[in-house]
N, C-alpha and C positions, 0 to 999 in steps of 0.2 A: 504494500500500500504506500503510494507516494502522496504526501500531503502538500498543500500549497501554503495557506496562511491560517492564523488562528486569532480569535478575539475572545474576550471574557465578558460575562454578564453576572451580576449579583441577582440571584433568584431566591424563591422560598426554599429551594433545595441547596442553597449555598452558592458559592461562586463556581460557575461552570465554564469550561473551555469549549469553544465552537471551532471546529477544524474543517477547512474545505479539503475535499478529496477529489481532485479533478478527474482521475481515471474512473471514478465510480459515479460521477454526477451526484454527489451527496455531500452533506455536512454532518460530521459526527460530533456528538456531544459527550464530553467526559467530565467527571468530577475532578476537583483539584486537590484531592486528599494525597497523603503520602504515597498511596497506591491508587493511581487513577483508575476509575471504572467507566466503561462505556454506558452512557445513559440512554442514548437514542441515536438513530441514523435517519437523517431527514433527506428525502429525495428532493433535488433541486434541478434547475435547468442545465444546459450544456456547458461543461467545463467551468465549474465554479473556481474563482481565483481569489481576489481580495475579499476580506470580510471585516466589517466594523460594527460596533455596538452603538445604539442610540445613547443619549446622555443618561437616561433613566434605566438603561439595561433591559427595557421591555422588548426591544427589537434588535435583530441582527440583520445587517444589509449585506447581501452577497453579490459580488460582481460576476456575471456569467460571460466569460471571455468569448465563447462560441455562440452565445445567445443574444448578444447585444442588448442586455437587459440587466436589471437588478432584482433579485428575489428578496422578499421581506419575510423574515422568520419571527413569529411570536414566541418569545422565550418561555411563556407559561405553558402553551400547548406543544411547543417544539414542532410546529407545522408552518409551511409556507402559506401566508395569508394574502400576498399580493405580488404582482410582477410589474416593474416599471420599465418601459422601453427607454433606452439611453443611446449613447453613441456607440461607435464600433469598438468591439473587443475590450470591454472595460476590465481593467486589472486592479484599479485602485479607486477609492472614493475621495472626493475633495470637498464635499459639502460640510460646512461648519455651522452648527445651529447657534442661534442667538448671537450672530456676529454682526448684526446691523443695529444702527441707532434707533430706527423707526420701523414699524411694521413687524410682520411675523417672520421675515427672512426667507419667505418662499416665493417672492415675486418672479424670480428668474428660473424657477424650477419647472420649466415646461418640457414635457417629453418630446424628444426629437421624432419627427414624422417619418422614420425610415421603416422599410419592410423587414420582416423577420428573416434572419439568415437561414439557409438550408444546410442541415447537418447530415452528411452521408457517411455511414460506416463502411469501410472496405473490408471485405471478408476473404479469407484464402480460397483460391480456386485450384492453383497448382503449386502451392507453397505453404509454408507454415507462418507466413507473415500476416500482418494486419495493418490497419491505418484508418484515416478519416479524411474527408474533404469538407471544408466549410465554404459555402458560396454566399457572397454578399452582393446585393444589387448596386450597380454603379450607373444605372440608366439603361442603355441598350446592351451593355455587356456587364460582366460580373467579375469581382475579385475572387479568386480561388485559392484558399489556403490548404495546402496538401501536406499531410504527415504520414510517413511510411515507417514501419517497424518490422524487425525480425526477417529481413530479406538478405540476399547475398551481399557480403561486404564489398565495397569499392566497385559497385556495378551500376550501370545506367538503366533507369526504368523510364518508360514513357507513359503518360497519362492521357487517355482519350475519353471523349464523350461519344456515346453511340450516335451514329449518323454523321460523324465528322471523320474525314480521311487523314487529317493531320493531327498530331497530339497537341493538346493545349499546354503541355509542359513536359519537360524531361528533367530528371533529378539523378544525381549520383550518390549512392549510399556511402556512409562513412565506414570505418573499420568495424563498427558494431552493427552494420546492416540497417542503419537508420538514415532517413532523409526528410527534409521539410523545406518548404518555400512557398512563396506566393506568386501567382501569375494571374492573367486575365483570360476569360473565355466566355462563350455564350451558353452557359449551363442552363439558366432559367428559360431562355428562349427555346433551346432544344427540348427541354423537359416538357414545356407547354405544347410544343408542336407535336411531339410524339404521343403525348397523353391524349390528344384529340383523335389520334388514329388507332391507338392501341391501348388496351387497359393497362399494359405493363409500363412502368415508369422508365424514363431514360436511365441508362446505366453509365457508371464510371468504370472504365476498364484500364487496368495497369498491366503493361506488357514489359517483358525483359528486353533490354536493348532498344533497337529502333524498329522492331517488328510491327507490322500493321495490326490494327485492332482486330482481335479475333476472340470472342467470348470463350470458345472451346480451348484456347491455348493461353488464356489470361492467367496472370499470377494472382491478381486481386480483382474483385468485382464488387461494386457497390451500386445501390439503387434507392 
């Protein structure tokens, strides 16, 4: 289990530690005794990163790096009670309450009107690897954030969207078989077009080397 960040809240059950676990899309709650105990596991949105407590400890605010939003946790029920759309890939929170001379301090806290990102899990087809793609709308095209894991070390892989003859990106893995990067591509446009013709969603296909897209020979596939 790889954790990201933690924050504390004073509750009726004592001071509790809230820890974001990006790989599980969850926040885990622990006691702060000499021997910490797991109190709860709270499901949240895609890739929770930064987490901060409200002044009174009644709320925990979780930045969803792949969700472009902030989840709000009620520390009494230990459940998500709201989701606030924000900017792209939030990793930290900068709002400071009671920091203005007049008013309630919320005049500029207007959610950004962006569409939700698409999160696509990449599953093994002809390998033991895995990964994910996050697509964010930039207008007529999209930003594609690609992460690949457990593939052949120091090897080039090409990423395709079905219906496209050329890859939207190519990445070379490091000595641990991992690669990540950001590129642009027409993922949403292709998905919408194919979905009107076929019930099956558009697929992301990862091929080893510069081989043409072929689902039957793909290393990883996502939809």
